[in-house]
VOVEXTOR-307504 format. One line per 10 residues: number of its first residue (from 1); for each residue x, y, z of C-alpha. Coordinates in steps of 0.25 Angstrom, whole numbers, plus 5000, padded with zeros to 4 digits. Layout:
REM VOVEXTOR-307504
NUM = X,Y,Z ~ ...
END
This chain:
REM VOVEXTOR-307504
1 = 4934,5144,4867 ~ 4926,5138,4878 ~ 4927,5144,4892 ~ 4924,5131,4900 ~ 4926,5116,4900 ~ 4911,5114,4899 ~ 4907,5101,4892 ~ 4921,5097,4889 ~ 4924,5108,4880 ~ 4938,5114,4878
11 = 4941,5127,4886 ~ 4951,5133,4877 ~ 4966,5133,4878 ~ 4977,5124,4872 ~ 4974,5109,4870 ~ 4982,5100,4879 ~ 4992,5092,4871 ~ 4994,5077,4876 ~ 5007,5076,4884 ~ 5009,5091,4885
21 = 5016,5095,4898 ~ 5012,5109,4903 ~ 5025,5111,4911 ~ 5039,5110,4904 ~ 5044,5103,4916 ~ 5049,5108,4929 ~ 5060,5119,4929 ~ 5073,5113,4932 ~ 5078,5116,4946 ~ 5092,5123,4947
31 = 5103,5114,4950 ~ 5106,5120,4964 ~ 5092,5117,4969 ~ 5093,5103,4964 ~ 5106,5102,4971 ~ 5100,5108,4984 ~ 5089,5098,4984 ~ 5098,5086,4983 ~ 5107,5092,4995 ~ 5094,5094,5003
41 = 5089,5080,5000 ~ 5103,5074,5004 ~ 5103,5082,5017 ~ 5089,5077,5020 ~ 5093,5063,5018 ~ 5105,5065,5027 ~ 5096,5071,5038 ~ 5086,5060,5037 ~ 5097,5050,5038 ~ 5103,5057,5050
51 = 5091,5058,5059 ~ 5085,5044,5055 ~ 5096,5037,5063 ~ 5093,5046,5076 ~ 5086,5042,5088 ~ 5075,5051,5095 ~ 5085,5057,5105 ~ 5095,5061,5094 ~ 5083,5067,5085 ~ 5079,5075,5097
61 = 5093,5080,5100 ~ 5094,5084,5085 ~ 5081,5091,5086 ~ 5086,5099,5098 ~ 5099,5103,5091 ~ 5099,5117,5087 ~ 5108,5114,5075 ~ 5098,5105,5069 ~ 5093,5110,5055 ~ 5079,5113,5052
71 = 5078,5101,5042 ~ 5084,5092,5053 ~ 5074,5096,5063 ~ 5063,5093,5053 ~ 5068,5079,5051 ~ 5071,5076,5065 ~ 5057,5081,5069 ~ 5051,5071,5059 ~ 5059,5060,5064 ~ 5055,5063,5079
81 = 5040,5065,5076 ~ 5040,5052,5067 ~ 5047,5044,5078 ~ 5038,5050,5090 ~ 5025,5048,5083 ~ 5028,5036,5075 ~ 5025,5043,5062 ~ 5029,5035,5050 ~ 5025,5046,5040 ~ 5036,5056,5046
91 = 5047,5045,5046 ~ 5042,5040,5033 ~ 5044,5054,5027 ~ 5058,5054,5032 ~ 5061,5040,5027 ~ 5055,5042,5014 ~ 5065,5054,5011 ~ 5076,5046,5017 ~ 5074,5032,5011 ~ 5063,5034,5001
101 = 5049,5030,5000 ~ 5045,5016,5001 ~ 5042,5011,4987 ~ 5027,5010,4984 ~ 5028,4998,4975 ~ 5033,4984,4980 ~ 5041,4975,4972 ~ 5036,4961,4972 ~ 5043,4949,4967 ~ 5037,4935,4965
111 = 5046,4924,4968 ~ 5038,4911,4967 ~ 5037,4908,4982 ~ 5024,4908,4989 ~ 5021,4919,4999 ~ 5020,4910,5010 ~ 5034,4904,5007 ~ 5040,4919,5006 ~ 5033,4922,5020 ~ 5039,4909,5026
121 = 5053,4913,5021 ~ 5051,4927,5027 ~ 5047,4922,5041 ~ 5058,4911,5041 ~ 5069,4921,5039
END
């Protein structure tokens, strides 16, 4: 057997078979873990919805409330900092979880009208 891969020679070991997967797939998560993840996802969506409709004064009062949970504090801080600094990435992070990311591909339909006609219709409306 060869000890190195010098000059393209085989180094030993088994031959790779085409289409062979090395792992047997991930182990299945226990049902209680899957259920807990779903509950957490639902709770986070509720929390994002709850605080997305608050104004800055309401967000600050919720931030000072001693009964506010740690997760709520994190969400509130992201909202406040995003609004103060005008940081689209922070707010985009929350909205991507709430609404979903913007599709990367656009669907285009051709109607037979020229582009100038379509633009005129849009401006006239």
